C-alpha positions as CSV (number, residue, x, y, z in Angstrom):
1,M,113.3,49.0,126.5
2,K,113.3,49.5,130.2
3,V,116.5,51.6,129.9
4,I,115.0,53.9,127.3
5,R,112.0,54.4,129.5
6,I,114.2,55.3,132.5
7,V,116.4,57.6,130.4
8,S,113.3,59.4,129.0
9,A,111.8,59.8,132.4
10,I,115.1,61.3,133.8
11,I,115.3,63.7,130.8
12,A,111.7,64.8,131.2
13,L,112.0,65.2,135.0
14,S,115.2,67.3,134.6
15,L,113.5,69.5,131.9
16,I,110.5,70.0,134.2
17,V,112.7,71.0,137.2
18,F,114.8,73.3,135.0
19,S,111.7,74.9,133.5
20,F,110.1,75.6,136.8
21,T,113.3,76.9,138.5
22,T,114.3,79.2,135.7
23,D,110.7,80.2,134.7
24,N,111.5,79.2,131.1
25,K,108.3,78.0,129.5
26,Q,109.8,77.3,126.0
27,I,111.3,74.0,127.2
28,L,107.8,72.5,128.1
29,S,107.3,71.3,124.5
30,Y,110.4,69.2,124.7
31,T,109.1,67.8,128.0
32,Q,105.9,66.9,126.3
33,F,107.9,65.0,123.6
34,F,109.7,62.9,126.2
35,I,106.5,62.2,128.1
36,G,105.0,61.1,124.8
37,T,107.9,58.7,124.2
38,I,107.5,57.3,127.7
39,L,103.8,56.6,126.9
40,L,104.8,55.1,123.6
41,I,107.2,52.7,125.2
42,Y,104.6,51.8,127.8
43,S,102.1,51.0,125.0
44,I,104.7,48.8,123.2
45,S,105.2,46.9,126.5
46,E,101.5,46.5,126.9
47,F,101.2,45.1,123.3
48,Q,103.9,42.6,124.2
49,N,102.0,41.6,127.4
50,K,98.9,41.0,125.3
51,T,96.7,43.7,127.0
52,K,95.6,45.4,123.8
53,A,92.9,47.7,125.2
54,R,95.4,49.5,127.5
55,A,98.0,49.5,124.8
56,V,95.7,51.2,122.3
57,Y,94.7,53.8,124.9
58,L,98.4,54.5,125.7
59,L,99.3,54.7,122.1
60,F,96.5,57.1,121.4
61,L,97.6,59.3,124.3
62,A,101.2,59.2,123.2
63,V,100.4,60.3,119.7
64,I,98.2,63.2,120.9
65,I,100.9,64.4,123.4
66,V,103.7,64.2,120.8
67,L,101.6,66.1,118.3
68,I,100.7,68.8,120.7
69,G,104.4,69.1,121.7
70,A,105.5,69.2,118.0
71,L,102.8,71.8,117.1
72,S,103.8,74.1,119.9
73,L,107.4,74.3,118.7
């Protein structure tokens, strides 16, 4: 799960850098998707660590961010 988190972070960071250097704003919805997956993975990790309040909060944020990114496509 740690590998997926790192890969998602690298993809999101590279998309952000590419978007800002080329002034291409259409890629930002994909960036939101990868940030949502990072938060989703963090929430799953928090559920495994038995900190449910933080896990529910992160899950809620992940769902909102992924939905906003999907609706802006």
